[in-house]
N, C-alpha and C positions, 0 to 999 in steps of 0.2 A: 504494500500500500504506500503510495507516495505521501510526502509531507503535506500536500495540499489536496485533500479529497474533493471529488466533484460534488458530492452530496453527503450530508450528514444530518442527524437529528435525533429526536426523541419519539419512540413509538407510542408514547402516551398522547402525543400531539399530532403526529402524522401516522395514519393507519398503514399497516403493512401492504394491503392491496394497492394503495396509492404510490407507495415507494416502488413496488415491483412494476406497476404500470408505467411510471415515469421512466425507469431505466429501459423498459422495452420500447417506449415511444421514441427515446433519443438514440435507439439502437446502440446502447452502451456495450462496451467491452471492458471487462475488469472484474473486480471482486467486491461483492457486498458482504461486509462483516456485520453480524448482529450479536449483541451481547445482552444478557439479562442475568444479573448477579453472576453466579459461577457458570452459567450456560453460555455456550458460544456456538454459532452456526456460520458457515461460510457458503456463499452462493456465487458461482463463477459464471460469467456471461461472455457471449461472443455475438456481436451484431444484434443485440436485443433478445437473443435466445439463451436460456439457461443450459449450460453444458455440463455442470457438475455441482454437487453439494456435499458438504461434510459437516460433522457435528462432534463435539467433545463428549457427548453423552454415551456411556457404554452400550446402552440398548440400541443405539443407531449404528453400531459396527456391522460390517458386512456379515461376519460370522454369526452374530446374534440374530441378525435379520433372517438369514437363511435357516437357522435353527428354529426360530419362532414360526416361520412359514412352512416348516416341514420338508425343506429341501435337503437337509442333512440331519443326521442323528446326533444325539448328545455325545455318543462315543466319538464320532467323526469330528465334532466340534472341539472336544477336549484334546484329541490327538493333533489336530491342526494347530490349535492354540499352543500346544507344547512345542511344535516344530517350527512355527513361524519365527522369523528373525526380522531385524530392522531392514534387511535388504531383500526380504521375500514378501511378495504380495500375498495376502491371505487368500484372495480369490484364486490366484494362479496356483497356489499350493493345493487348494481343495480340488482343482482340476487335475493336477498331477497325481493326487492321491486316488483319483477315480471316484471321489465323493459326489462331484457334480460334473455336468458336461459344459462345454463352452457356451452352449445355448442357455443353460441354467445360470452361468456366470453373468451373461449379458442381462438376463431377466433380473437377477439379484441386484446388480449395480444400478439399473434403471429404477427399479421400484424402491430400493434403499434410498436413493436420492429423492424420489417423490415423497417418501414417508418423512424424510427430514424437512422437506419444504412444507408439507401439510402440517407438521407439528408446530410451525411458526404461527399458524393462524390462531392459535390459542393465546399468543402473547399479547397482553394488553399494555405492556410497558417494556422498557429496554431502550438501547441505543443502536443506531445503525450508522454505517459509514461506507460509501462507495467511491472507488477510485481506480485509476490505472494500477495494474499489478504486474509483477514480473511473471514470466511464463511458468507458473507453478505447476501447470498440468503437462509439462513437456514430456514427462515419463508415463503419463496415463495412456494406456492402450485403448481404453473405452471412454469416450466422451459422448455426451448426449446432445440432443437438440429438442428441448422441451418448450413447447409453445406457452408463453407466459399467460395469455388471456385464458386459455383452456385450463391451465393449472390453477389460476386464481378462482375461477368458477367452481372447480372441483373442491378446492380447499374450503371455500365458504359453505358449499353443500355439506361437506364432511363435518364441519363444525356444528352445523345445525342438526345433523342426523345422529351424531355420536350418542347423545343422551337418550334419544328414542330407541336406538338399536340396543343399548345396554339393558333397557327394560325387558326386552324379549330374548336377548342373547346375553345373559349376565356373566357367562364364564366360557372359556374355551374347552372346559371339561364337560359341558352340557351335551347330552345325546338327544337327537331328534328322531322321530319316526313319522312315516306317512300317516295322515289321518285316514282311518278306515273308510272305504267307500268313496274317497275323493280321487277322481281321475282327471287330472288337469289336461286341458286342451292347449298344448304349448303354442300353437299358431295363434289361437284366439287371444291368449295371454301375452302374445308378442314377447316371448322369452328368448333370450339369446342362447347360442350354443353353450356358452359357459354356464349360464343359469340352469339350463337343462341338465348339464353334466353334474352340477352340484346336487340338484334334486335327485338324480338317478343314483347318486352315491349314498344317499340317506337310507339307512337300513335298520335303524333302531339299535345299532351296536357301535357305530363309529361316533366318536366325539367330534365337536367342532374343530378341535385341533387336528384330528385325523382327516377331516374333510378338507381343511386348508392344505394339508400335505399332499393330498391326491389331486389338487387343482393347480392350474397355472395362475390362479388369482392370488392376491394378497389377503392378509388377515381381514382388513377392513372390507374388501370387496366381497369376500365370502360371508362375513357376518351381515353385511347389508342385504345380500341375497336371501339369507336365512330369515332376516327380519321381514322381508317382503313375503316370503313363503308362509311364515307364521301368520302375518296379517291377513293373507288371503285364505287362511284356514286350510292350507294344503299339507302342512306339517304341524306337529305338536311335540312337546317334550315327552320323551320316552318314560315309561314307569321306572321308578327308582331301581327296581331289581334289574332292569335291562341296562340302565345307565351306569351301574356300579362298575368301576374299573377293577381288574384283578389285582390283588395285592399278594405279597408273599406271606404264606400261611404262618411261618414262624414268627413274623412280626405281628400279623393280625391276631395271633393268639397271645400277644402281650398287651393286655388292656392298659397297663401303666404307660407304655410308650405311646400308644395311640391317644390317650388322654392328654399327655404332655404336648404332642404335636398339635392336636385340635385347639387346646387352650392357648398356646403361643400364637397360633394362626388367628384366633379371635383378637389377641392383643395387637398383632400387626395390622389387622383390619381396622381396629379402632384408631391406632396411630395414624394410619393413612387417611382415614376420614377427617380427622382433625387437621391434618396437614393440608389436605385438598381444600378444605373450607378456608384455610388461611392464605394459601398461595396459588390455588388453582390446580387443575388436573395435570397439565403438562409439567410444571415444575415439581409437583409432588412426586410424579412417577420418576423423574430424573433423580431426585434426591434419594428415593428408595433404591433405585438401581445402582447408584453410586455407592451407597452404603453396603449393598450386597457384594459389590466388587471388593470393597475394602475388607469385608469380613469373610471373604470366600475361603472355604476349606475344601480340599479335594475329596475328603472323606464324606462330607455331608451335603455341600451345596452344588455339586456338579450337575449341570443341566437343569437346575431349579429356577423357576421364574415366578415373579409376582404378577397376578392378574390385575385388571383395572380397578379392583376393590382393595388392593394392597395385601391380598392373601396369597400365600405361596402354594405351589402344587404339592399337596400332601402325598399323592401317589408316587411322585418322583422322589420325594424325601424318604418315603418308606422303602422304595426300591434301593436307594443308596444305603440306608441303614441295614437292609437285609444282606448286603454284600460284606458287611463287617463281621468279625468274630463275635460270637454271642456276648462274651464278657466285656467287650468294648462298646457295645451299642449305647447303653444308657449314658456313659460318660461322654461319648462323642456327641450324642444328641443334646444333653444338658449344656455342654460347653459351647457347641455351635449356636444353639438357639439363644442362650444368654448373651453371647458375644454380639450376635447380630441385633438383638433387642436393645442392648446398651448403645450400640452405634446409632441405630434408628432413633432411639429415644433422645440421644444427644442432638442429632440433626434436626429432629422435629421440634424440639424445645426451643431452638433458635428462632423459630418462626411463629411461635404462639404467644398470645398475651398471658398475663398472670392467671386469669380465670381458666384459660385453656390448658395451661400447664397443670394446674391443680386438678382439673377434671381428668386429664390423661393419667397423671401419676396415681390418683385415687383408684381409677379403673384397673390399672396394672397391678397395684398392690392387692386389691380385692381378688383379682384373678389368680395371682400367685398364692395367696393364702388359701383360696378354695382348692387350688390344685394340690397343695401340700396335704390338705385334709383327705382328698380323694385318693391320692397315692398311698397315704398311710393306711387308709381303709383297705385298699387292694392288697398291700403287702402283709397286712395282719391276718 
């Protein structure tokens, strides 16, 4: 970025769509840097089109994006993360490993950039600066050409739709089934091939996460299709016994461990709700993901993600615990959960007022006390 930026300002005074539209209108070439507290996003332009986007948020990394969208497995993600170096591109390494195809890599880079861009539409404040930049993308093999007007319209639509979608698709672990007797006329409903494919993959067994993995669409696009199908009464949530994920029996037979996991998940959910009310959904998720990275343990948190309600995937955590020797499980679980809770509690408390802090600390204290009583009863 040069010493004299072409454009700079405050997102609380100039809305993001206006900033993007202006750069497109002047057919700008350069880099738009956006900052909101510890969050940073960079958008690269050429002749008024967006050709690349990057983010300092861990959840926006290419590896995490591919894992979240079912293109790679947790094992492949962990192996590639172990092998990647400062001189090795993560995407290229995944191709070399055979985890993804070159086509998958192109899909991932494009939609990763779009996800970063769409995340910006939730920013109500922050600073921006646009100016000429050195050729930072000289080594990029994949550059894009994203139409700004189309991206702005989609970003605004997503912002409006996200809350409604969460009402009917609250978690990626939800399982849907076809409504008995409902036979959709795809032509009359004007459903695209991708929408039909998602519908045809719904079998009462696959979770939303698995439907995303079988599709060429992103997480948001699949959940939007599911929202539309639920609203049209073509699908419904599968009965609980059909939606239950298999768990490892030796852990399932340990009620103490299962109670610990579910209680801590309730605490994380409460922390996230308080944080989201204070700073907004986008920043809340970034803070939670950053804390997860800081507290990450290979034994416990490998492949575990928080959903949009701040709750972690219990089944993945159970799977990780099941791989440990029996005598280590409780110690690893207690240590990992307490460490992450302490990190999250510290981060969240920085953004709450006095009343909010008291409410959160009281809830966590009550939950821990209740958990101690339950565990004591189970052990006796």
